[in-house]
All heavy atoms as TSV, in Angstrom:
chain	resi	resn	atom	element	x	y	z
A	1	MET	N	N	0.837	-1.181	0.000
A	1	MET	CA	C	0.000	0.000	0.000
A	1	MET	C	C	0.881	1.244	0.000
A	1	MET	O	O	0.602	2.224	0.633
A	1	MET	CB	C	-0.889	-0.052	1.229
A	1	MET	CG	C	-1.905	1.055	1.209
A	1	MET	SD	S	-3.442	0.649	1.969
A	1	MET	CE	C	-3.165	0.948	3.668
A	2	SER	N	N	1.952	1.186	-0.710
A	2	SER	CA	C	2.871	2.304	-0.780
A	2	SER	C	C	2.452	3.231	-1.905
A	2	SER	O	O	2.214	2.803	-3.024
A	2	SER	CB	C	4.274	1.759	-0.997
A	2	SER	OG	O	5.023	2.625	-1.774
A	3	ASN	N	N	2.364	4.497	-1.604
A	3	ASN	CA	C	2.012	5.492	-2.599
A	3	ASN	C	C	3.113	6.535	-2.622
A	3	ASN	O	O	3.192	7.379	-1.757
A	3	ASN	CB	C	0.652	6.115	-2.268
A	3	ASN	CG	C	0.182	7.063	-3.367
A	3	ASN	OD1	O	0.893	7.299	-4.341
A	3	ASN	ND2	N	-0.993	7.593	-3.209
A	4	SER	N	N	3.967	6.444	-3.646
A	4	SER	CA	C	5.102	7.362	-3.702
A	4	SER	C	C	4.645	8.790	-4.012
A	4	SER	O	O	5.303	9.730	-3.649
A	4	SER	CB	C	6.114	6.883	-4.740
A	4	SER	OG	O	5.506	6.809	-6.006
A	5	ASN	N	N	3.532	8.907	-4.721
A	5	ASN	CA	C	2.996	10.246	-4.973
A	5	ASN	C	C	2.311	10.738	-3.720
A	5	ASN	O	O	1.652	9.986	-3.033
A	5	ASN	CB	C	1.973	10.222	-6.107
A	5	ASN	CG	C	2.607	9.915	-7.439
A	5	ASN	OD1	O	3.811	9.800	-7.539
A	5	ASN	ND2	N	1.787	9.771	-8.446
A	6	HIS	N	N	2.457	11.993	-3.451
A	6	HIS	CA	C	1.753	12.587	-2.322
A	6	HIS	C	C	0.680	13.476	-2.919
A	6	HIS	O	O	0.927	14.639	-3.189
A	6	HIS	CB	C	2.737	13.395	-1.466
A	6	HIS	CG	C	2.284	13.518	-0.063
A	6	HIS	ND1	N	1.701	14.641	0.434
A	6	HIS	CD2	C	2.319	12.635	0.957
A	6	HIS	CE1	C	1.405	14.455	1.706
A	6	HIS	NE2	N	1.764	13.244	2.036
A	7	PRO	N	N	-0.510	12.901	-3.215
A	7	PRO	CA	C	-1.509	13.663	-3.953
A	7	PRO	C	C	-1.968	14.901	-3.183
A	7	PRO	O	O	-2.204	14.844	-1.986
A	7	PRO	CB	C	-2.664	12.691	-4.134
A	7	PRO	CG	C	-2.477	11.665	-3.095
A	7	PRO	CD	C	-1.009	11.621	-2.774
A	8	GLN	N	N	-2.034	15.998	-3.909
A	8	GLN	CA	C	-2.556	17.212	-3.295
A	8	GLN	C	C	-4.063	17.053	-3.190
A	8	GLN	O	O	-4.692	16.490	-4.074
A	8	GLN	CB	C	-2.254	18.421	-4.173
A	8	GLN	CG	C	-0.802	18.807	-4.188
A	8	GLN	CD	C	-0.601	20.025	-5.069
A	8	GLN	OE1	O	-0.876	19.987	-6.249
A	8	GLN	NE2	N	-0.137	21.091	-4.474
A	9	GLU	N	N	-4.608	17.553	-2.126
A	9	GLU	CA	C	-6.036	17.458	-1.961
A	9	GLU	C	C	-6.721	18.547	-2.771
A	9	GLU	O	O	-6.344	19.702	-2.725
A	9	GLU	CB	C	-6.388	17.603	-0.480
A	9	GLU	CG	C	-7.721	17.002	-0.162
A	9	GLU	CD	C	-7.904	16.799	1.327
A	9	GLU	OE1	O	-6.966	16.306	1.962
A	9	GLU	OE2	O	-8.968	17.155	1.815
A	10	SER	N	N	-7.726	18.141	-3.512
A	10	SER	CA	C	-8.466	19.088	-4.330
A	10	SER	C	C	-9.450	19.864	-3.458
A	10	SER	O	O	-10.054	19.308	-2.542
A	10	SER	CB	C	-9.242	18.339	-5.419
A	10	SER	OG	O	-10.063	19.231	-6.123
A	11	ASP	N	N	-9.593	21.159	-3.756
A	11	ASP	CA	C	-10.618	21.937	-3.062
A	11	ASP	C	C	-11.630	22.499	-4.069
A	11	ASP	O	O	-12.294	23.478	-3.819
A	11	ASP	CB	C	-9.993	23.055	-2.214
A	11	ASP	CG	C	-9.310	24.138	-3.039
A	11	ASP	OD1	O	-9.178	23.979	-4.275
A	11	ASP	OD2	O	-8.902	25.147	-2.460
A	12	LEU	N	N	-11.741	21.801	-5.220
A	12	LEU	CA	C	-12.768	22.181	-6.181
A	12	LEU	C	C	-14.135	21.892	-5.563
A	12	LEU	O	O	-14.256	20.991	-4.728
A	12	LEU	CB	C	-12.591	21.389	-7.480
A	12	LEU	CG	C	-11.284	21.624	-8.237
A	12	LEU	CD1	C	-11.188	20.675	-9.425
A	12	LEU	CD2	C	-11.147	23.062	-8.679
A	13	PRO	N	N	-15.162	22.635	-5.951
A	13	PRO	CA	C	-16.488	22.434	-5.342
A	13	PRO	C	C	-16.967	20.987	-5.467
A	13	PRO	O	O	-16.883	20.389	-6.544
A	13	PRO	CB	C	-17.396	23.376	-6.148
A	13	PRO	CG	C	-16.483	24.399	-6.716
A	13	PRO	CD	C	-15.178	23.703	-6.944
A	14	ALA	N	N	-17.472	20.445	-4.375
A	14	ALA	CA	C	-17.937	19.057	-4.345
A	14	ALA	C	C	-19.108	18.835	-5.304
A	14	ALA	O	O	-19.260	17.749	-5.859
A	14	ALA	CB	C	-18.337	18.675	-2.928
A	15	LYS	N	N	-19.915	19.873	-5.506
A	15	LYS	CA	C	-21.096	19.728	-6.361
A	15	LYS	C	C	-20.785	19.914	-7.850
A	15	LYS	O	O	-21.669	19.828	-8.687
A	15	LYS	CB	C	-22.176	20.713	-5.926
A	15	LYS	CG	C	-21.755	22.159	-6.015
A	15	LYS	CD	C	-22.778	23.087	-5.393
A	15	LYS	CE	C	-22.187	24.493	-5.371
A	15	LYS	NZ	N	-22.660	25.286	-4.282
A	16	LEU	N	N	-19.524	20.129	-8.178
A	16	LEU	CA	C	-19.115	20.309	-9.563
A	16	LEU	C	C	-19.406	19.030	-10.349
A	16	LEU	O	O	-19.105	17.932	-9.890
A	16	LEU	CB	C	-17.614	20.619	-9.608
A	16	LEU	CG	C	-17.046	21.243	-10.863
A	16	LEU	CD1	C	-17.702	22.585	-11.170
A	16	LEU	CD2	C	-15.551	21.435	-10.716
A	17	ALA	N	N	-19.998	19.166	-11.522
A	17	ALA	CA	C	-20.328	18.002	-12.355
A	17	ALA	C	C	-19.055	17.239	-12.714
A	17	ALA	O	O	-17.994	17.826	-12.885
A	17	ALA	CB	C	-21.046	18.462	-13.622
A	18	LYS	N	N	-19.203	15.925	-12.840
A	18	LYS	CA	C	-18.030	15.084	-13.125
A	18	LYS	C	C	-17.294	15.475	-14.403
A	18	LYS	O	O	-16.069	15.492	-14.400
A	18	LYS	CB	C	-18.430	13.613	-13.158
A	18	LYS	CG	C	-18.657	13.063	-11.782
A	18	LYS	CD	C	-18.851	11.572	-11.800
A	18	LYS	CE	C	-19.225	11.183	-10.391
A	18	LYS	NZ	N	-18.937	9.888	-9.999
A	19	PRO	N	N	-17.996	15.789	-15.508
A	19	PRO	CA	C	-17.240	16.189	-16.711
A	19	PRO	C	C	-16.388	17.441	-16.477
A	19	PRO	O	O	-15.257	17.523	-16.951
A	19	PRO	CB	C	-18.327	16.456	-17.751
A	19	PRO	CG	C	-19.485	15.628	-17.300
A	19	PRO	CD	C	-19.419	15.660	-15.794
A	20	ALA	N	N	-16.910	18.393	-15.724
A	20	ALA	CA	C	-16.168	19.622	-15.438
A	20	ALA	C	C	-15.000	19.322	-14.511
A	20	ALA	O	O	-13.883	19.810	-14.720
A	20	ALA	CB	C	-17.086	20.668	-14.815
A	21	TRP	N	N	-15.237	18.509	-13.484
A	21	TRP	CA	C	-14.166	18.143	-12.549
A	21	TRP	C	C	-13.051	17.428	-13.302
A	21	TRP	O	O	-11.874	17.729	-13.135
A	21	TRP	CB	C	-14.737	17.241	-11.450
A	21	TRP	CG	C	-13.755	16.945	-10.367
A	21	TRP	CD1	C	-13.483	17.704	-9.272
A	21	TRP	CD2	C	-12.879	15.812	-10.299
A	21	TRP	NE1	N	-12.488	17.102	-8.522
A	21	TRP	CE2	C	-12.109	15.951	-9.131
A	21	TRP	CE3	C	-12.682	14.696	-11.115
A	21	TRP	CZ2	C	-11.159	15.012	-8.760
A	21	TRP	CZ3	C	-11.728	13.765	-10.741
A	21	TRP	CH2	C	-10.988	13.936	-9.574
A	22	ARG	N	N	-13.438	16.507	-14.178
A	22	ARG	CA	C	-12.458	15.752	-14.959
A	22	ARG	C	C	-11.674	16.687	-15.886
A	22	ARG	O	O	-10.458	16.568	-16.009
A	22	ARG	CB	C	-13.192	14.669	-15.770
A	22	ARG	CG	C	-12.357	13.506	-16.138
A	22	ARG	CD	C	-13.120	12.301	-16.709
A	22	ARG	NE	N	-14.439	12.535	-17.244
A	22	ARG	CZ	C	-15.572	12.137	-16.664
A	22	ARG	NH1	N	-15.542	11.494	-15.520
A	22	ARG	NH2	N	-16.726	12.378	-17.228
A	23	ALA	N	N	-12.375	17.623	-16.530
A	23	ALA	CA	C	-11.708	18.573	-17.438
A	23	ALA	C	C	-10.651	19.376	-16.689
A	23	ALA	O	O	-9.532	19.553	-17.181
A	23	ALA	CB	C	-12.737	19.506	-18.061
A	24	LEU	N	N	-10.993	19.849	-15.510
A	24	LEU	CA	C	-10.049	20.652	-14.728
A	24	LEU	C	C	-8.872	19.819	-14.247
A	24	LEU	O	O	-7.717	20.215	-14.398
A	24	LEU	CB	C	-10.764	21.287	-13.532
A	24	LEU	CG	C	-11.740	22.408	-13.889
A	24	LEU	CD1	C	-12.616	22.739	-12.695
A	24	LEU	CD2	C	-10.998	23.639	-14.367
A	25	THR	N	N	-9.144	18.658	-13.677
A	25	THR	CA	C	-8.061	17.858	-13.114
A	25	THR	C	C	-7.140	17.312	-14.201
A	25	THR	O	O	-5.935	17.240	-14.005
A	25	THR	CB	C	-8.592	16.718	-12.223
A	25	THR	OG1	O	-9.472	15.886	-12.972
A	25	THR	CG2	C	-9.305	17.280	-11.003
A	26	GLN	N	N	-7.701	16.964	-15.357
A	26	GLN	CA	C	-6.851	16.479	-16.446
A	26	GLN	C	C	-5.962	17.592	-16.983
A	26	GLN	O	O	-4.885	17.326	-17.514
A	26	GLN	CB	C	-7.696	15.868	-17.554
A	26	GLN	CG	C	-8.244	14.506	-17.175
A	26	GLN	CD	C	-9.117	13.892	-18.259
A	26	GLN	OE1	O	-9.449	14.519	-19.249
A	26	GLN	NE2	N	-9.506	12.646	-18.034
A	27	ALA	N	N	-6.414	18.827	-16.843
A	27	ALA	CA	C	-5.592	19.968	-17.263
A	27	ALA	C	C	-4.622	20.393	-16.156
A	27	ALA	O	O	-3.849	21.321	-16.330
A	27	ALA	CB	C	-6.495	21.140	-17.643
A	28	GLY	N	N	-4.685	19.705	-15.008
A	28	GLY	CA	C	-3.750	19.981	-13.920
A	28	GLY	C	C	-4.253	20.953	-12.868
A	28	GLY	O	O	-3.496	21.382	-12.008
A	29	TYR	N	N	-5.535	21.295	-12.929
A	29	TYR	CA	C	-6.113	22.241	-11.961
A	29	TYR	C	C	-6.890	21.475	-10.897
A	29	TYR	O	O	-7.945	20.917	-11.177
A	29	TYR	CB	C	-7.029	23.244	-12.670
A	29	TYR	CG	C	-6.325	23.999	-13.754
A	29	TYR	CD1	C	-6.621	23.765	-15.092
A	29	TYR	CD2	C	-5.339	24.927	-13.447
A	29	TYR	CE1	C	-5.952	24.450	-16.095
A	29	TYR	CE2	C	-4.669	25.609	-14.443
A	29	TYR	CZ	C	-4.982	25.370	-15.764
A	29	TYR	OH	O	-4.319	26.046	-16.752
A	30	ILE	N	N	-6.336	21.433	-9.690
A	30	ILE	CA	C	-7.021	20.732	-8.603
A	30	ILE	C	C	-7.319	21.656	-7.428
A	30	ILE	O	O	-8.024	21.280	-6.505
A	30	ILE	CB	C	-6.218	19.502	-8.112
A	30	ILE	CG1	C	-4.865	19.924	-7.556
A	30	ILE	CG2	C	-6.073	18.476	-9.220
A	30	ILE	CD1	C	-4.153	18.823	-6.798
A	31	ARG	N	N	-6.773	22.861	-7.467
A	31	ARG	CA	C	-6.979	23.832	-6.384
A	31	ARG	C	C	-7.607	25.092	-6.966
A	31	ARG	O	O	-7.239	25.542	-8.047
A	31	ARG	CB	C	-5.644	24.203	-5.719
A	31	ARG	CG	C	-4.777	23.053	-5.285
A	31	ARG	CD	C	-5.081	22.451	-3.970
A	31	ARG	NE	N	-5.227	23.462	-2.935
A	31	ARG	CZ	C	-5.888	23.254	-1.809
A	31	ARG	NH1	N	-6.464	22.101	-1.590
A	31	ARG	NH2	N	-5.983	24.184	-0.908
A	32	LEU	N	N	-8.542	25.661	-6.230
A	32	LEU	CA	C	-9.214	26.874	-6.704
A	32	LEU	C	C	-8.244	28.001	-7.012
A	32	LEU	O	O	-8.397	28.704	-8.011
A	32	LEU	CB	C	-10.243	27.346	-5.670
A	32	LEU	CG	C	-11.556	26.580	-5.636
A	32	LEU	CD1	C	-12.391	27.002	-4.437
A	32	LEU	CD2	C	-12.329	26.773	-6.926
A	33	GLU	N	N	-7.218	28.165	-6.174
A	33	GLU	CA	C	-6.302	29.296	-6.397
A	33	GLU	C	C	-5.578	29.184	-7.738
A	33	GLU	O	O	-5.135	30.190	-8.280
A	33	GLU	CB	C	-5.312	29.467	-5.250
A	33	GLU	CG	C	-4.355	28.320	-5.053
A	33	GLU	CD	C	-4.789	27.336	-3.981
A	33	GLU	OE1	O	-5.965	27.377	-3.555
A	33	GLU	OE2	O	-3.963	26.498	-3.579
A	34	GLN	N	N	-5.465	27.971	-8.290
A	34	GLN	CA	C	-4.838	27.818	-9.598
A	34	GLN	C	C	-5.661	28.498	-10.689
A	34	GLN	O	O	-5.128	28.897	-11.716
A	34	GLN	CB	C	-4.681	26.335	-9.956
A	34	GLN	CG	C	-3.678	25.600	-9.102
A	34	GLN	CD	C	-3.666	24.129	-9.450
A	34	GLN	OE1	O	-4.616	23.411	-9.160
A	34	GLN	NE2	N	-2.601	23.689	-10.102
A	35	LEU	N	N	-6.956	28.618	-10.464
A	35	LEU	CA	C	-7.841	29.188	-11.478
A	35	LEU	C	C	-7.766	30.710	-11.533
A	35	LEU	O	O	-8.223	31.310	-12.495
A	35	LEU	CB	C	-9.284	28.750	-11.216
A	35	LEU	CG	C	-9.507	27.239	-11.175
A	35	LEU	CD1	C	-10.959	26.927	-10.850
A	35	LEU	CD2	C	-9.080	26.589	-12.477
A	36	THR	N	N	-7.171	31.320	-10.538
A	36	THR	CA	C	-7.114	32.787	-10.501
A	36	THR	C	C	-6.186	33.358	-11.567
A	36	THR	O	O	-6.226	34.555	-11.821
A	36	THR	CB	C	-6.680	33.299	-9.111
A	36	THR	OG1	O	-5.355	32.832	-8.822
A	36	THR	CG2	C	-7.647	32.850	-8.030
A	37	VAL	N	N	-5.383	32.526	-12.189
A	37	VAL	CA	C	-4.496	33.005	-13.260
A	37	VAL	C	C	-5.114	32.783	-14.640
A	37	VAL	O	O	-4.527	33.146	-15.650
A	37	VAL	CB	C	-3.097	32.345	-13.196
A	37	VAL	CG1	C	-2.413	32.668	-11.885
A	37	VAL	CG2	C	-3.193	30.848	-13.413
A	38	LEU	N	N	-6.297	32.172	-14.664
A	38	LEU	CA	C	-6.979	31.890	-15.929
A	38	LEU	C	C	-8.149	32.841	-16.140
A	38	LEU	O	O	-8.803	33.249	-15.182
A	38	LEU	CB	C	-7.536	30.461	-15.933
A	38	LEU	CG	C	-6.546	29.330	-15.814
A	38	LEU	CD1	C	-7.291	28.010	-15.701
A	38	LEU	CD2	C	-5.607	29.310	-16.998
A	39	LYS	N	N	-8.421	33.148	-17.397
A	39	LYS	CA	C	-9.615	33.908	-17.737
A	39	LYS	C	C	-10.772	32.923	-17.853
A	39	LYS	O	O	-10.564	31.742	-18.154
A	39	LYS	CB	C	-9.426	34.639	-19.070
A	39	LYS	CG	C	-8.361	35.708	-19.001
A	39	LYS	CD	C	-8.242	36.417	-20.326
A	39	LYS	CE	C	-7.155	37.480	-20.216
A	39	LYS	NZ	N	-7.063	38.306	-21.397
A	40	GLU	N	N	-11.986	33.413	-17.627
A	40	GLU	CA	C	-13.158	32.542	-17.751
A	40	GLU	C	C	-13.224	31.906	-19.135
A	40	GLU	O	O	-13.587	30.739	-19.262
A	40	GLU	CB	C	-14.440	33.325	-17.469
A	40	GLU	CG	C	-14.595	33.703	-16.014
A	40	GLU	CD	C	-15.928	34.357	-15.712
A	40	GLU	OE1	O	-16.839	34.326	-16.576
A	40	GLU	OE2	O	-16.076	34.889	-14.598
A	41	THR	N	N	-12.859	32.651	-20.159
A	41	THR	CA	C	-12.914	32.112	-21.526
A	41	THR	C	C	-11.953	30.939	-21.694
A	41	THR	O	O	-12.253	30.003	-22.434
A	41	THR	CB	C	-12.588	33.203	-22.570
A	41	THR	OG1	O	-11.338	33.809	-22.243
A	41	THR	CG2	C	-13.676	34.253	-22.621
A	42	GLU	N	N	-10.823	30.971	-20.993
A	42	GLU	CA	C	-9.866	29.859	-21.063
A	42	GLU	C	C	-10.441	28.614	-20.387
A	42	GLU	O	O	-10.281	27.500	-20.885
A	42	GLU	CB	C	-8.550	30.241	-20.394
A	42	GLU	CG	C	-7.797	31.350	-21.114
A	42	GLU	CD	C	-6.598	31.842	-20.331
A	42	GLU	OE1	O	-6.774	32.297	-19.181
A	42	GLU	OE2	O	-5.492	31.752	-20.881
A	43	VAL	N	N	-11.107	28.812	-19.268
A	43	VAL	CA	C	-11.702	27.694	-18.540
A	43	VAL	C	C	-12.815	27.062	-19.383
A	43	VAL	O	O	-12.932	25.844	-19.466
A	43	VAL	CB	C	-12.233	28.147	-17.167
A	43	VAL	CG1	C	-12.971	27.018	-16.464
A	43	VAL	CG2	C	-11.090	28.650	-16.297
A	44	MET	N	N	-13.605	27.901	-20.043
A	44	MET	CA	C	-14.717	27.397	-20.854
A	44	MET	C	C	-14.241	26.580	-22.056
A	44	MET	O	O	-15.003	25.790	-22.599
A	44	MET	CB	C	-15.591	28.559	-21.331
A	44	MET	CG	C	-16.516	29.090	-20.253
A	44	MET	SD	S	-17.684	27.857	-19.629
A	44	MET	CE	C	-18.768	27.700	-21.055
A	45	LYS	N	N	-12.993	26.758	-22.469
A	45	LYS	CA	C	-12.464	26.003	-23.605
A	45	LYS	C	C	-12.154	24.562	-23.234
A	45	LYS	O	O	-11.973	23.729	-24.115
A	45	LYS	CB	C	-11.206	26.676	-24.158
A	45	LYS	CG	C	-11.502	27.970	-24.879
A	45	LYS	CD	C	-10.218	28.602	-25.378
A	45	LYS	CE	C	-10.497	29.955	-26.015
A	45	LYS	NZ	N	-9.248	30.630	-26.404
A	46	LEU	N	N	-12.081	24.260	-21.932
A	46	LEU	CA	C	-11.793	22.885	-21.509
A	46	LEU	C	C	-12.988	22.002	-21.819
A	46	LEU	O	O	-14.130	22.346	-21.516
A	46	LEU	CB	C	-11.485	22.841	-20.006
A	46	LEU	CG	C	-10.237	23.578	-19.547
A	46	LEU	CD1	C	-10.162	23.572	-18.026
A	46	LEU	CD2	C	-8.988	22.954	-20.140
A	47	HIS	N	N	-12.733	20.870	-22.436
A	47	HIS	CA	C	-13.807	19.941	-22.792
A	47	HIS	C	C	-14.501	19.435	-21.528
A	47	HIS	O	O	-13.846	18.892	-20.643
A	47	HIS	CB	C	-13.232	18.768	-23.587
A	47	HIS	CG	C	-14.272	17.792	-24.006
A	47	HIS	ND1	N	-15.197	18.078	-24.978
A	47	HIS	CD2	C	-14.559	16.555	-23.568
A	47	HIS	CE1	C	-16.001	17.049	-25.132
A	47	HIS	NE2	N	-15.632	16.109	-24.284
A	48	GLY	N	N	-15.793	19.651	-21.449
A	48	GLY	CA	C	-16.557	19.220	-20.279
A	48	GLY	C	C	-17.014	20.369	-19.411
A	48	GLY	O	O	-17.829	20.185	-18.517
A	49	MET	N	N	-16.498	21.552	-19.677
A	49	MET	CA	C	-16.912	22.723	-18.902
A	49	MET	C	C	-18.156	23.330	-19.532
A	49	MET	O	O	-18.291	23.375	-20.744
A	49	MET	CB	C	-15.806	23.786	-18.880
A	49	MET	CG	C	-14.623	23.438	-18.014
A	49	MET	SD	S	-15.017	23.224	-16.270
A	49	MET	CE	C	-15.681	24.817	-15.866
A	50	GLY	N	N	-19.042	23.802	-18.682
A	50	GLY	CA	C	-20.255	24.466	-19.149
A	50	GLY	C	C	-20.552	25.670	-18.289
A	50	GLY	O	O	-19.864	25.927	-17.294
A	51	PRO	N	N	-21.592	26.422	-18.651
A	51	PRO	CA	C	-21.936	27.634	-17.903
A	51	PRO	C	C	-22.246	27.378	-16.427
A	51	PRO	O	O	-21.865	28.169	-15.571
A	51	PRO	CB	C	-23.177	28.174	-18.625
A	51	PRO	CG	C	-23.203	27.500	-19.946
A	51	PRO	CD	C	-22.446	26.215	-19.807
A	52	LYS	N	N	-22.921	26.278	-16.131
A	52	LYS	CA	C	-23.262	25.978	-14.731
A	52	LYS	C	C	-21.992	25.717	-13.915
A	52	LYS	O	O	-21.833	26.224	-12.806
A	52	LYS	CB	C	-24.198	24.777	-14.657
A	52	LYS	CG	C	-24.635	24.455	-13.241
A	52	LYS	CD	C	-25.601	23.294	-13.199
A	52	LYS	CE	C	-25.978	22.967	-11.775
A	52	LYS	NZ	N	-26.873	21.808	-11.708
A	53	ALA	N	N	-21.084	24.947	-14.475
A	53	ALA	CA	C	-19.825	24.647	-13.783
A	53	ALA	C	C	-19.013	25.919	-13.594
A	53	ALA	O	O	-18.427	26.141	-12.526
A	53	ALA	CB	C	-19.022	23.611	-14.559
A	54	LEU	N	N	-18.998	26.777	-14.615
A	54	LEU	CA	C	-18.262	28.034	-14.512
A	54	LEU	C	C	-18.840	28.896	-13.393
A	54	LEU	O	O	-18.099	29.486	-12.608
A	54	LEU	CB	C	-18.302	28.786	-15.840
A	54	LEU	CG	C	-17.428	30.023	-15.896
A	54	LEU	CD1	C	-15.952	29.646	-15.838
A	54	LEU	CD2	C	-17.708	30.817	-17.154
A	55	GLU	N	N	-20.160	28.930	-13.281
A	55	GLU	CA	C	-20.807	29.710	-12.223
A	55	GLU	C	C	-20.465	29.139	-10.848
A	55	GLU	O	O	-20.214	29.882	-9.900
A	55	GLU	CB	C	-22.325	29.730	-12.433
A	55	GLU	CG	C	-23.078	30.521	-11.392
A	55	GLU	CD	C	-22.658	31.989	-11.309
A	55	GLU	OE1	O	-22.299	32.581	-12.353
A	55	GLU	OE2	O	-22.672	32.545	-10.200
A	56	GLN	N	N	-20.410	27.827	-10.735
A	56	GLN	CA	C	-20.045	27.195	-9.457
A	56	GLN	C	C	-18.614	27.565	-9.078
A	56	GLN	O	O	-18.329	27.835	-7.904
A	56	GLN	CB	C	-20.193	25.674	-9.547
A	56	GLN	CG	C	-21.631	25.224	-9.626
A	56	GLN	CD	C	-21.744	23.735	-9.897
A	56	GLN	OE1	O	-20.935	23.148	-10.611
A	56	GLN	NE2	N	-22.766	23.115	-9.339
A	57	LEU	N	N	-17.726	27.572	-10.044
A	57	LEU	CA	C	-16.334	27.950	-9.774
A	57	LEU	C	C	-16.239	29.426	-9.413
A	57	LEU	O	O	-15.525	29.794	-8.488
A	57	LEU	CB	C	-15.455	27.641	-10.988
A	57	LEU	CG	C	-15.272	26.162	-11.313
A	57	LEU	CD1	C	-14.581	25.997	-12.660
A	57	LEU	CD2	C	-14.494	25.457	-10.208
A	58	ARG	N	N	-16.972	30.265	-10.131
A	58	ARG	CA	C	-16.980	31.703	-9.850
A	58	ARG	C	C	-17.458	31.953	-8.418
A	58	ARG	O	O	-16.862	32.752	-7.692
A	58	ARG	CB	C	-17.900	32.406	-10.854
A	58	ARG	CG	C	-17.752	33.902	-10.877
A	58	ARG	CD	C	-18.738	34.567	-11.833
A	58	ARG	NE	N	-18.525	34.187	-13.222
A	58	ARG	CZ	C	-19.469	33.638	-14.016
A	58	ARG	NH1	N	-20.683	33.401	-13.552
A	58	ARG	NH2	N	-19.199	33.349	-15.265
A	59	THR	N	N	-18.503	31.251	-8.011
A	59	THR	CA	C	-19.040	31.393	-6.653
A	59	THR	C	C	-18.040	30.916	-5.612
A	59	THR	O	O	-17.820	31.582	-4.599
A	59	THR	CB	C	-20.365	30.603	-6.524
A	59	THR	OG1	O	-21.307	31.145	-7.457
A	59	THR	CG2	C	-20.928	30.683	-5.115
A	60	ALA	N	N	-17.414	29.765	-5.865
A	60	ALA	CA	C	-16.431	29.222	-4.917
A	60	ALA	C	C	-15.245	30.169	-4.769
A	60	ALA	O	O	-14.743	30.380	-3.657
A	60	ALA	CB	C	-15.966	27.842	-5.376
A	61	LEU	N	N	-14.793	30.756	-5.869
A	61	LEU	CA	C	-13.699	31.724	-5.800
A	61	LEU	C	C	-14.124	32.964	-5.026
A	61	LEU	O	O	-13.385	33.463	-4.176
A	61	LEU	CB	C	-13.243	32.112	-7.213
A	61	LEU	CG	C	-12.421	31.071	-7.968
A	61	LEU	CD1	C	-12.311	31.431	-9.443
A	61	LEU	CD2	C	-11.043	30.924	-7.356
A	62	ALA	N	N	-15.321	33.470	-5.302
A	62	ALA	CA	C	-15.820	34.681	-4.635
A	62	ALA	C	C	-15.909	34.477	-3.122
A	62	ALA	O	O	-15.627	35.401	-2.353
A	62	ALA	CB	C	-17.169	35.080	-5.200
A	63	GLU	N	N	-16.279	33.268	-2.700
A	63	GLU	CA	C	-16.368	32.973	-1.261
A	63	GLU	C	C	-15.011	33.104	-0.583
A	63	GLU	O	O	-14.930	33.270	0.627
A	63	GLU	CB	C	-16.938	31.577	-1.050
A	63	GLU	CG	C	-18.417	31.488	-1.362
A	63	GLU	CD	C	-18.952	30.067	-1.350
A	63	GLU	OE1	O	-18.165	29.094	-1.155
A	63	GLU	OE2	O	-20.176	29.908	-1.549
A	64	ARG	N	N	-13.947	33.021	-1.366
A	64	ARG	CA	C	-12.582	33.169	-0.835
A	64	ARG	C	C	-12.000	34.527	-1.167
A	64	ARG	O	O	-10.804	34.749	-0.966
A	64	ARG	CB	C	-11.688	32.088	-1.444
A	64	ARG	CG	C	-12.088	30.710	-1.030
A	64	ARG	CD	C	-11.319	29.704	-1.853
A	64	ARG	NE	N	-11.545	28.400	-1.297
A	64	ARG	CZ	C	-10.600	27.520	-1.060
A	64	ARG	NH1	N	-9.356	27.795	-1.351
A	64	ARG	NH2	N	-10.894	26.359	-0.545
A	65	GLY	N	N	-12.809	35.389	-1.749
A	65	GLY	CA	C	-12.321	36.710	-2.115
A	65	GLY	C	C	-11.413	36.690	-3.349
A	65	GLY	O	O	-10.568	37.553	-3.521
A	66	GLN	N	N	-11.607	35.665	-4.188
A	66	GLN	CA	C	-10.784	35.523	-5.385
A	66	GLN	C	C	-11.669	35.570	-6.624
A	66	GLN	O	O	-12.881	35.413	-6.538
A	66	GLN	CB	C	-10.025	34.188	-5.349
A	66	GLN	CG	C	-9.054	34.069	-4.191
A	66	GLN	CD	C	-8.434	32.688	-4.099
A	66	GLN	OE1	O	-9.119	31.683	-4.237
A	66	GLN	NE2	N	-7.147	32.643	-3.873
A	67	THR	N	N	-11.044	35.776	-7.770
A	67	THR	CA	C	-11.761	35.783	-9.045
A	67	THR	C	C	-10.874	35.163	-10.112
A	67	THR	O	O	-9.682	34.945	-9.902
A	67	THR	CB	C	-12.096	37.225	-9.505
A	67	THR	OG1	O	-10.872	37.928	-9.714
A	67	THR	CG2	C	-12.967	37.949	-8.505
A	68	PHE	N	N	-11.493	34.924	-11.263
A	68	PHE	CA	C	-10.705	34.546	-12.442
A	68	PHE	C	C	-9.897	35.766	-12.857
A	68	PHE	O	O	-10.226	36.900	-12.503
A	68	PHE	CB	C	-11.626	34.121	-13.586
A	68	PHE	CG	C	-12.278	32.788	-13.378
A	68	PHE	CD1	C	-13.623	32.698	-13.052
A	68	PHE	CD2	C	-11.567	31.608	-13.529
A	68	PHE	CE1	C	-14.247	31.478	-12.874
A	68	PHE	CE2	C	-12.182	30.370	-13.344
A	68	PHE	CZ	C	-13.519	30.308	-13.009
A	69	ALA	N	N	-8.868	35.546	-13.666
A	69	ALA	CA	C	-8.061	36.658	-14.180
A	69	ALA	C	C	-8.923	37.503	-15.124
A	69	ALA	O	O	-9.873	37.006	-15.723
A	69	ALA	CB	C	-6.844	36.116	-14.926
A	70	ASP	N	N	-8.573	38.772	-15.242
A	70	ASP	CA	C	-9.315	39.670	-16.130
A	70	ASP	C	C	-8.854	39.517	-17.561
A	70	ASP	O	O	-7.749	39.261	-17.857
A	70	ASP	CB	C	-9.131	41.128	-15.716
A	70	ASP	CG	C	-9.871	41.415	-14.410
A	70	ASP	OD1	O	-10.880	40.748	-14.145
A	70	ASP	OD2	O	-9.417	42.290	-13.687
């Protein structure tokens, strides 16, 4: 049961749809703060992202006083 990788814990919203979660994690985004360097249009280009998922991410960022890049 040895795991040489020390996986970082994701803090993406739990209610995020699986296709959106998969799109983000496959692109290497597992933490909300990573999204603050991206524009919303860049996030929407990820396969599996939709308007509802984008709104959930926007809300989760706002709760932390963060936003997507301008």
